[in-house]
C-alpha distance (Angstrom), angle and dihedral (degrees) to the residues before:
residue distance angle dihedral
M1 . . .
T2 3.73 . .
S3 3.74 119.2 .
K4 3.72 117.7 -130.4
K5 3.76 119.7 -143.3
I6 3.74 115.5 -142.5
K7 3.75 110.8 -139.1
N8 3.79 117.5 -145.1
N9 3.78 109.1 -137.6
K10 3.76 105.3 -149.8
G11 3.80 118.1 -157.6
F12 3.77 144.2 119.5
T13 3.70 120.4 -56.8
L14 3.77 119.1 -141.0
I15 3.82 91.3 -102.7
E16 3.81 92.4 52.5
A17 3.80 91.2 49.4
M18 3.81 91.6 49.6
F19 3.80 90.8 49.0
A20 3.82 91.4 50.8
V21 3.81 90.8 49.9
F22 3.83 89.9 48.9
I23 3.82 92.0 52.5
L24 3.82 91.5 47.0
T25 3.81 91.0 49.1
L26 3.79 91.7 48.4
A27 3.81 92.1 50.0
T28 3.81 92.7 47.3
T29 3.82 92.7 47.4
S30 3.81 91.5 49.5
F31 3.80 91.1 49.5
M32 3.81 92.6 48.8
S33 3.82 90.4 48.2
I34 3.81 90.4 53.4
V35 3.81 91.2 48.4
A36 3.82 92.1 49.2
S37 3.80 91.6 48.2
S38 3.81 90.9 48.9
L39 3.81 91.9 50.8
F40 3.81 91.3 49.6
S41 3.82 90.9 49.1
A42 3.81 91.7 48.3
R43 3.82 91.4 50.1
Y44 3.79 90.7 47.6
A45 3.83 92.1 50.1
R46 3.82 90.9 47.5
D47 3.81 91.0 51.3
E48 3.81 92.4 47.7
I49 3.80 91.2 52.4
T50 3.81 91.2 46.9
A51 3.81 91.6 49.0
N52 3.80 91.2 51.8
Y53 3.80 90.1 49.8
L54 3.82 91.4 50.1
L55 3.81 91.4 48.7
Q56 3.78 94.7 49.7
E57 3.80 92.0 44.6
V58 3.83 92.9 63.3
I59 3.82 93.8 41.7
D60 3.81 89.3 53.7
Y61 3.81 91.3 45.5
V62 3.81 93.9 53.6
R63 3.81 92.6 44.5
N64 3.79 90.5 49.3
D65 3.81 90.1 47.5
R66 3.80 90.9 54.5
D67 3.80 92.1 48.2
T68 3.80 93.2 46.3
N69 3.80 90.9 50.5
V70 3.79 90.9 54.4
L71 3.79 97.8 42.2
L72 3.80 97.0 45.9
Q73 3.79 97.1 46.1
N74 3.81 96.6 47.4
T75 3.81 92.5 -150.2
Y76 3.78 101.2 132.7
T77 3.79 97.7 150.1
S78 3.78 102.6 40.9
G79 3.82 100.3 50.7
I80 3.81 92.4 -133.6
A81 3.81 93.0 130.8
W82 3.82 92.1 54.2
N83 3.80 91.3 48.1
N84 3.81 90.8 48.9
F85 3.80 89.5 51.1
I86 3.83 91.1 51.1
Q87 3.82 92.0 45.5
K88 3.79 92.9 49.9
Y89 3.81 92.7 58.4
S90 3.79 94.4 35.5
S91 3.81 91.5 57.2
K92 3.82 89.6 58.8
N93 3.85 94.2 49.8
C94 3.80 92.6 -111.2
F95 3.81 88.2 138.7
N96 3.80 97.8 46.7
T97 3.77 112.5 35.0
G98 3.78 104.5 -5.2
C99 3.78 135.4 -103.1
Y100 3.78 140.3 -146.5
I101 3.79 131.0 -123.5
D102 3.78 130.5 -146.4
V103 3.78 95.3 -149.0
F104 3.79 96.4 -165.7
N105 3.80 98.9 44.0
T106 3.80 104.9 136.2
T107 3.81 96.6 -157.9
S108 3.79 126.7 80.8
P109 3.82 115.2 -29.2
Y110 3.79 89.9 -124.2
S111 3.80 91.5 60.4
T112 3.80 92.1 56.6
I113 3.81 90.5 70.5
T114 3.79 116.0 69.7
S115 3.78 125.8 -175.5
G116 3.76 126.0 -139.8
C117 3.77 108.1 69.0
S118 3.78 105.5 119.2
D119 3.77 101.2 128.0
L120 3.79 101.0 86.6
V121 3.79 89.1 68.1
N122 3.80 90.1 60.9
D123 3.84 94.7 39.6
N124 3.78 89.9 -110.5
D125 3.78 114.2 126.3
A126 3.78 99.8 -172.0
N127 3.80 98.7 106.9
C128 3.81 109.3 32.8
P129 3.80 110.1 86.7
Y130 3.79 124.9 -121.1
L131 3.78 120.6 -108.1
Y132 3.80 117.7 -121.3
Y133 3.80 124.3 -139.6
D134 3.79 122.8 -141.6
D135 3.79 110.9 -165.1
N136 3.81 92.3 -173.3
A137 3.81 94.5 56.6
S138 3.78 121.9 113.7
E139 3.83 95.0 -154.8
Q140 3.78 116.8 -3.4
F141 3.77 106.5 59.0
Y142 3.82 96.0 158.1
T143 3.78 119.9 45.6
Y144 3.79 142.7 142.7
D145 3.80 91.6 -126.6
T146 3.81 106.8 115.7
K147 3.82 93.2 -176.9
I148 3.80 96.4 73.1
N149 3.80 110.5 111.6
G150 3.77 111.3 -116.7
S151 3.80 96.0 14.8
I152 3.80 115.0 143.9
K153 3.78 126.0 -148.3
T154 3.81 110.1 -118.0
N155 3.80 132.3 -158.5
F156 3.80 91.4 -114.4
R157 3.81 127.0 109.4
R158 3.78 123.1 177.9
Q159 3.81 133.7 -161.2
L160 3.80 133.9 -172.3
L161 3.79 119.1 -153.8
L162 3.81 122.6 -179.9
T163 3.80 126.5 -164.8
L164 3.79 123.7 -166.0
V165 3.81 104.7 -134.8
N166 3.81 93.7 179.9
T167 3.80 136.6 -34.3
D168 3.81 91.2 -72.3
E169 3.83 102.6 39.2
V170 3.80 137.0 58.6
R171 3.80 124.1 -172.3
V172 3.80 111.7 -142.4
K173 3.81 118.3 -157.7
V174 3.79 123.4 -179.0
T175 3.80 121.0 -171.3
V176 3.80 126.9 -167.5
M177 3.78 121.2 -167.3
W178 3.80 128.2 -172.4
K179 3.78 141.8 153.3
N180 3.77 123.2 -112.6
G181 3.77 102.8 -167.5
N182 3.80 103.9 -49.2
L183 3.80 94.0 -25.7
S184 3.80 119.1 100.7
K185 3.80 112.2 -140.6
K186 3.77 127.5 -166.9
R187 3.80 131.6 -176.3
S188 3.81 128.8 -178.3
L189 3.77 134.6 -165.7
E190 3.80 124.6 -164.5
T191 3.77 134.9 -169.8
S192 3.78 137.7 159.7
L193 3.78 125.5 -122.6
M194 3.78 119.5 -155.9
K195 3.77 131.6 -155.5
W196 3.79 96.5 -110.3
Q197 3.79 100.8 168.1
């Protein structure tokens, strides 16, 4: 009689295979969740930096406008330059309801300021226009000009609101609002400008 050897075939059982697939799925899902969270955080950080840039840009523009008014008119003792500065922004409702400024508009300085942007104060974004981004620009990346070829509509809206504290001081407040996913974000920056002439 010949003896037969029984060979043990070693391999995965169905339960072991299902457990291995479960662990692989769990690891992949965790990795994808981390990647998605990282992308959201990077987008949020990018938008925060952009908002701060847009805020500071208008503050610098208004401060420069005040200084230019004084230096070009050479009316240090009469206060005419300060009054002209106040009148310029008052005529565009920057003191009452708010306005917006196209900082890099190359036409007349008066056309850079546009009235009718009061909605950011009330958290309503229906009236303030969106900024457009031009990646091919050498200077003016963010503008309100929709006619530039290749410009992309952004999520950012910006408002300028001035408050006359007294005859020698103006409070300047700039607000930027944007959406990050479904969340509405808003940042503001304030400074005071003095009549220094």
